[in-house]
C-alpha positions in Angstrom: 0.0 0.0 0.0 1.4 3.4 -1.0 1.9 6.1 1.5 -0.7 8.2 -0.3 -3.3 5.4 -0.1 -2.7 5.2 3.6 -2.9 9.0 3.9 -6.2 9.2 2.2 -7.7 6.2 3.9 -6.9 7.6 7.3 -8.6 10.9 6.4 -11.5 9.6 4.3 -14.2 10.4 6.8 -12.7 13.9 7.5 -12.5 14.6 3.7 -16.0 13.4 3.1 -17.4 15.6 5.9 -15.5 18.6 4.4 -17.0 17.9 1.0 -20.5 17.6 2.5 -20.1 21.1 4.0 -19.5 22.5 0.6 -22.3 20.5 -1.0 -24.7 21.7 1.6 -24.3 25.3 0.2 -27.0 25.8 -2.5 -24.7 27.7 -5.0 -27.3 27.8 -7.8 -25.9 30.4 -10.3 -28.9 30.6 -12.5 -31.3 31.9 -9.8 -30.6 35.4 -8.5 -32.0 34.7 -5.0 -29.1 32.2 -4.4 -26.5 34.9 -5.0 -25.6 35.0 -1.2 -25.2 31.2 -1.3 -22.9 31.4 -4.4 -20.8 33.9 -2.5 -20.7 31.6 0.5 -19.6 28.7 -1.6 -16.8 30.8 -3.0 -15.7 31.8 0.4 -15.7 28.2 1.6 -13.5 27.3 -1.4 -11.1 30.1 -0.7 -10.8 29.1 3.0 -10.2 25.4 2.0 -7.5 26.3 -0.5 -5.8 28.4 2.2 -5.9 25.5 4.7 -4.5 23.2 2.0 -1.4 25.3 1.8 -2.0 27.4 -1.3 -0.8 31.0 -1.7 -2.3 34.2 -3.1 -5.9 33.0 -2.5 -8.2 35.6 -3.8 -12.0 35.9 -4.5 -12.2 38.0 -7.7 -15.6 39.7 -8.2 -17.1 39.9 -11.7 -20.3 41.3 -13.1 -21.8 38.0 -12.0 -20.4 35.5 -9.6 -16.9 35.4 -8.2 -13.9 33.6 -9.6 -11.6 32.0 -6.9 -7.9 32.0 -7.6 -5.0 30.4 -5.7 -1.4 29.2 -6.6 1.7 27.5 -5.3 4.7 28.5 -7.4 7.7 27.0 -5.6 9.0 24.6 -8.2 11.4 26.5 -10.5 12.0 24.9 -13.8 9.0 22.6 -13.4 5.8 22.7 -15.5 2.9 24.9 -14.3 -0.6 23.3 -14.1 -3.7 25.4 -14.1 -6.7 23.5 -12.5 -10.0 24.8 -13.8 -13.4 23.9 -12.4 -16.6 25.4 -11.1 -18.4 25.6 -7.8 -21.8 26.6 -9.0 -24.5 24.0 -9.5 -27.7 23.4 -11.5 -31.2 24.1 -10.1 -32.8 21.1 -8.3 -36.3 20.9 -9.9 -38.3 18.7 -9.7 -37.7 18.6 -6.0 -40.2 15.8 -5.3 -38.0 13.3 -7.3 -35.1 13.6 -4.9 -34.9 10.7 -2.5 -33.0 12.9 0.0 -32.9 16.7 0.0 -30.4 18.0 -2.7 -28.4 20.1 -0.2 -28.4 17.6 2.6 -25.6 15.3 1.4 -26.2 11.6 2.1 -24.0 8.5 1.6 -25.7 5.3 0.6 -24.7 2.3 -1.4 -21.1 3.7 -1.8 -22.4 6.9 -3.4 -22.5 10.5 -2.2 -25.8 12.0 -3.1 -26.2 15.8 -3.4 -26.5 18.5 -6.0 -23.0 19.2 -7.2 -21.6 15.9 -6.0 -20.1 15.0 -9.4 -20.7 18.3 -11.3 -18.4 19.7 -10.2 -17.7 20.3 -6.5 -16.7 16.7 -5.8 -14.3 16.6 -8.7 -12.7 20.0 -7.9 -12.3 18.8 -4.3 -10.1 15.9 -5.5 -7.5 18.4 -6.8 -7.5 20.4 -3.6 -7.0 17.4 -1.4 -4.3 15.9 -3.7 -2.3 19.1 -3.5 -2.8 19.2 0.3 -1.6 15.5 0.6 1.6 16.1 -1.4 2.5 19.1 0.6 1.8 17.2 3.9 3.8 14.1 2.8 6.7 15.8 0.9 6.6 19.5 2.0 6.8 20.6 -1.6 4.9 20.1 -4.9 6.5 18.4 -8.0 5.0 21.1 -10.2 3.8 24.7 -10.0 0.0 24.9 -9.6 -2.7 27.4 -10.0 -6.4 27.1 -9.4 -9.1 29.1 -11.3 -12.5 28.0 -10.1 -15.5 29.9 -11.3 -19.1 30.3 -10.2 -20.9 30.6 -13.6 -20.2 27.5 -15.6 -23.8 26.4 -15.4 -24.8 29.7 -17.0 -22.3 29.5 -19.8 -19.4 31.3 -18.1 -20.2 34.9 -19.3 -17.5 36.6 -17.2 -14.6 34.1 -17.3 -13.4 34.9 -20.8 -13.0 38.6 -19.7 -11.1 37.5 -16.6 -8.9 35.3 -18.8 -8.0 38.1 -21.2 -7.3 40.5 -18.3 -5.1 38.0 -16.4 -3.3 36.0 -19.1 0.1 36.3 -17.4 -1.3 35.5 -14.0 -3.0 32.4 -15.4 -0.2 31.3 -17.8 0.3 27.5 -17.6 1.8 24.6 -19.5 -1.3 22.6 -19.1 -5.0 23.2 -18.1 -6.3 20.3 -16.0 -10.0 19.9 -15.8 -12.1 17.3 -14.0 -15.7 17.8 -15.2 -16.2 14.7 -17.4 -16.8 11.0 -16.9 -15.3 7.5 -17.2 -16.7 5.4 -20.0 -18.2 3.1 -17.4 -17.1 1.7 -14.0 -13.5 0.8 -14.1 -12.9 2.2 -17.6 -11.3 5.6 -17.5 -11.4 8.0 -20.4 -9.7 11.3 -21.5 -11.8 13.4 -23.8 -9.9 14.8 -26.8 -12.9 16.6 -28.2 -16.0 18.6 -27.1 -18.4 19.7 -29.6 -19.1 23.3 -30.3 -22.6 24.6 -30.9 -24.9 27.2 -32.4 -28.6 27.7 -31.7 -31.4 29.5 -33.5 -35.1 30.1 -33.5 -37.3 30.6 -36.5 -40.9 31.7 -37.0 -43.0 31.2 -40.1 -45.9 33.6 -40.7 -48.7 33.2 -43.3 -52.0 35.1 -43.0 -52.5 38.0 -40.7 -54.9 36.0 -38.5 -55.8 32.4 -37.7 -58.4 31.2 -40.1 -61.4 28.7 -40.0 -60.3 25.5 -41.7 -63.8 25.0 -43.1 -64.0 28.4 -44.8 -60.3 28.6 -45.8 -58.8 25.1 -45.8 -57.2 24.1 -49.0 -57.1 27.7 -50.3 -54.6 29.4 -48.1 -51.1 28.4 -46.8 -51.0 26.8 -43.3 -48.0 28.0 -41.2 -47.6 24.5 -39.6 -47.6 22.8 -42.9 -45.0 25.3 -44.1 -42.6 24.9 -41.2 -42.8 21.1 -41.3 -41.9 21.3 -45.1 -39.1 23.7 -44.4 -37.6 21.7 -41.5 -37.8 18.5 -43.5 -35.5 20.1 -46.1 -32.6 20.3 -43.5 -31.8 16.5 -43.7 -31.8 13.8 -46.3 -33.5 10.4 -45.8 -30.3 9.0 -44.2 -30.0 11.7 -41.6 -27.2 13.7 -43.2 -27.6 17.4 -42.9 -28.6 18.8 -46.3 -27.5 22.3 -45.8 -25.0 23.3 -48.5 -21.4 23.5 -47.1 -22.3 22.1 -43.7 -19.6 19.5 -43.8 -17.0 21.5 -45.7 -14.6 22.1 -42.8 -15.2 18.8 -40.9 -11.9 17.0 -40.4 -11.9 13.3 -41.3 -11.8 10.8 -38.4 -8.2 9.6 -38.1 -7.4 5.9 -38.1 -6.0 6.3 -34.5 -9.2 7.9 -33.3 -11.3 5.3 -35.0 -9.4 2.6 -33.1 -10.0 4.4 -29.8 -13.7 4.4 -30.5 -13.5 0.7 -31.4 -11.8 0.0 -28.0 -14.8 1.3 -26.2 -16.7 -1.8 -27.3 -20.0 0.1 -27.1 -23.1 -2.1 -27.2 -25.5 -0.4 -29.6 -28.1 -3.2 -29.3 -28.2 -2.8 -25.5 -28.7 1.0 -26.0 -31.5 0.4 -28.5 -33.3 -1.9 -26.0 -32.7 0.4 -23.0 -34.3 3.3 -24.9 -37.2 1.3 -26.2 -36.3 2.0 -29.8 -37.0 -0.2 -32.9 -33.7 1.0 -34.3 -30.9 3.6 -33.9 -30.6 6.3 -36.5 -27.9 8.5 -37.9 -25.3 9.4 -40.5 -24.3 6.3 -42.5 -20.8 5.0 -42.2 -20.3 5.8 -38.6 -20.9 4.0 -35.3 -23.1 5.4 -32.6 -20.2 6.7 -30.5 -18.6 8.3 -33.6 -21.8 10.0 -34.5 -22.3 11.5 -31.1 -18.7 12.4 -30.5 -16.9 13.1 -33.8 -19.6 14.2 -36.2 -21.7 17.4 -36.4 -25.5 17.4 -36.0 -28.5 19.6 -36.6 -31.4 18.9 -34.2 -34.9 20.3 -33.9 -35.4 20.9 -30.2 -38.9 22.5 -30.2 -41.8 22.8 -32.6 -45.0 24.6 -31.8 -47.9 26.5 -33.2 -51.7 26.4 -33.7 -54.2 25.1 -31.2 -52.7 22.9 -28.4 -55.4 22.8 -25.8 -57.8 20.0 -24.9 -60.2 18.9 -27.6 -60.5 20.1 -31.2 -60.3 23.6 -32.7 -60.5 23.6 -36.5 -58.1 26.4 -37.1 -55.5 27.1 -39.8 -52.6 28.8 -37.8 -51.1 32.0 -39.0 -47.7 31.3 -37.4 -45.4 28.4 -36.3 -42.1 28.3 -34.4 -39.1 26.0 -34.2 -35.9 25.9 -32.1 -32.8 24.3 -33.5 -29.3 23.5 -32.2 -26.3 22.3 -34.0 -23.4 20.4 -32.3 -20.3 21.2 -34.2 -16.9 19.6 -34.4 -13.3 20.7 -34.8 -12.6 23.2 -37.5 -16.3 24.2 -38.0 -17.0 27.9 -37.4 -20.3 28.4 -35.6 -20.8 31.9 -37.2 -20.2 30.3 -40.7 -22.6 27.4 -40.0 -25.3 29.8 -38.8 -25.1 31.8 -42.0 -25.3 28.7 -44.1 -28.4 27.4 -42.3 -30.1 30.8 -42.6 -29.3 30.9 -46.3 -30.7 27.4 -46.7 -33.9 28.2 -44.9 -34.5 31.4 -46.9 -34.0 29.4 -50.1 -36.5 26.7 -49.1 -39.4 28.8 -47.5 -42.6 27.5 -49.1 -44.8 29.7 -51.2 -47.1 32.0 -49.1 -44.9 31.9 -46.0 -42.5 34.4 -44.5 -39.5 33.5 -42.4 -38.1 35.3 -39.4 -34.7 34.0 -38.2 -33.2 34.7 -34.8 -29.5 33.6 -34.2 -28.7 32.3 -30.7 -25.6 31.2 -28.9 -22.4 30.2 -30.7 -19.4 28.3 -29.4 -16.3 26.7 -31.0 -15.5 23.0 -30.6 -12.5 21.9 -28.5 -10.1 19.4 -30.1 -6.7 18.0 -29.1 -4.4 15.4 -30.5 -4.3 12.4 -28.2 -0.6 12.0 -28.8 0.1 15.2 -26.9 2.5 14.2 -24.1 0.4 15.8 -21.3 -2.5 13.5 -22.3 -0.3 10.5 -22.5 1.0 11.0 -19.0 -2.6 11.4 -17.8 -3.5 8.0 -19.4 -0.5 6.5 -17.6 -1.6 7.9 -14.3 -5.0 6.3 -14.7 -3.4 3.0 -15.5 -1.3 3.0 -12.3 -4.5 3.5 -10.1 -7.3 1.8 -12.1 -5.2 -1.0 -13.6 -6.3 -0.1 -17.1 -5.1 2.7 -19.3 -7.5 5.5 -20.1 -9.0 5.5 -23.6 -9.2 8.6 -25.6 -12.7 9.7 -26.5 -14.7 12.6 -27.9 -17.7 13.8 -26.0 -20.9 14.9 -27.7 -21.6 17.7 -25.2 -20.3 21.2 -25.2 -18.2 22.9 -22.5 -17.4 26.1 -24.5 -15.0 27.5 -21.8 -12.6 24.6 -22.4 -11.8 25.8 -25.9 -11.5 29.4 -24.6 -9.1 28.3 -21.8 -6.9 26.4 -24.2 -6.9 29.1 -26.9 -6.4 32.1 -24.7 -3.7 30.5 -22.5 -2.2 28.6 -25.5 -2.0 25.4 -23.4 -3.3 21.9 -23.9 -6.4 21.1 -21.9 -6.4 17.7 -20.2 -10.0 16.5 -19.5 -9.3 14.1 -16.6 -12.8 13.2 -15.3 -13.8 10.9 -12.5 -17.6 10.9 -12.8 -19.7 8.2 -14.3 -22.3 8.7 -17.1 -25.2 7.6 -14.9 -24.6 9.9 -11.9 -27.6 12.1 -12.7 -25.7 15.4 -13.2 -28.4 18.1 -13.9 -31.1 15.7 -12.7 -32.6 14.6 -9.4 -30.5 12.3 -7.2 -27.2 13.5 -8.5 -24.4 11.5 -6.9 -20.6 10.7 -7.0 -19.4 7.1 -6.7 -17.0 7.0 -3.8 -14.8 4.4 -5.6 -13.9 7.1 -8.0 -13.6 9.6 -5.2 -10.9 7.3 -3.7 -9.2 6.5 -6.9 -9.5 10.0 -8.2 -7.4 11.4 -5.3 -4.6 8.9 -6.1 -4.8 9.4 -9.8 -4.4 13.2 -9.5 -1.4 12.7 -7.2 0.1 10.3 -9.7 -0.4 12.7 -12.6 1.1 15.7 -10.8 4.1 13.7 -9.8 4.4 12.3 -13.4 4.5 15.8 -14.8 
């Protein structure tokens, strides 16, 4: 048994109690009435970083919620690691579906239940305690380390890019270390080499200047719902490929190495089909499910509404209809360019008698990194030492726009070294963190910092 394993085992109850304190603070960034609690969570974090032995601990105010900074820069000539994470959490609704209250942390069946347990307080906590452990055991760190922990990730990090630009030198690092992702499954660690970007939009179709009686006007005037269904149908071909001209122009081909990494996941598509109650999966031909959701771009209709939607029947021809669309984008795609191409396509395919209003929404670039990057390879090695199996390199279908921003502004590789599991209900009732990965995560972070 390593000295660090003994160290963490002897302090496990103490560490879990500390984490429970933090988890009991309802730091919900999206709801203004929780602003005092968000501030309280930032103060708790600053105090904990100070006790862990970090220097220059500061709570940096923004136009929104604070950013907590700390560092320990006493390893001249060694790499500098910037740990990024967030202490804000998602809202808890629907509250009635929680087995125990979301801000009253509870351990059961080897899992710690609370809002923020895995996303992202529990994972940030691992880094703090790993640094504290190395300082306690060896009196010095093998690397220089900086912490930049924000309180607005769950509301798309509006103020962190400003803070990054204003503090480039202060935050400069050789690697950005982030734990806000998951293993592939229990015992199978993963390092994400890609996060998809996105762009979102809303569109409205208008026809007549009023709703019309379907008996008096049906068959003689355009129907806004018919028009929007026809228009939306033009966005894909029968196989599920996006039919917008130029949509795939900048998409990089999947490398043989990355294809092999996807193969190693041994993902069971048939089990997924059965679990979801589907008659079949669907998607772009020539790619597996994990490739489609991780390495290929998408265009999805997220909402479609118009006309009468109440109980019973109302024989109306609606004058307007609405749709919400999001695209998940991959490396090399420009969200501004994709938005323009989609708007151009929609204008070209508007049915006769209909008028289109297009509203552009959020835009974010994809994050992508070559898995051969030495910082990532060392991370895969660190997982192998603790988990007994080397981490696979994956690409995640979701978007964490700030990862691309951090890597680009600081010109440093981002290592996504997550310790969650896909079924831990992040953003949902009964969020939890498997304590097996809490224990192994502490040891893996120590191994990684020492390997660097």
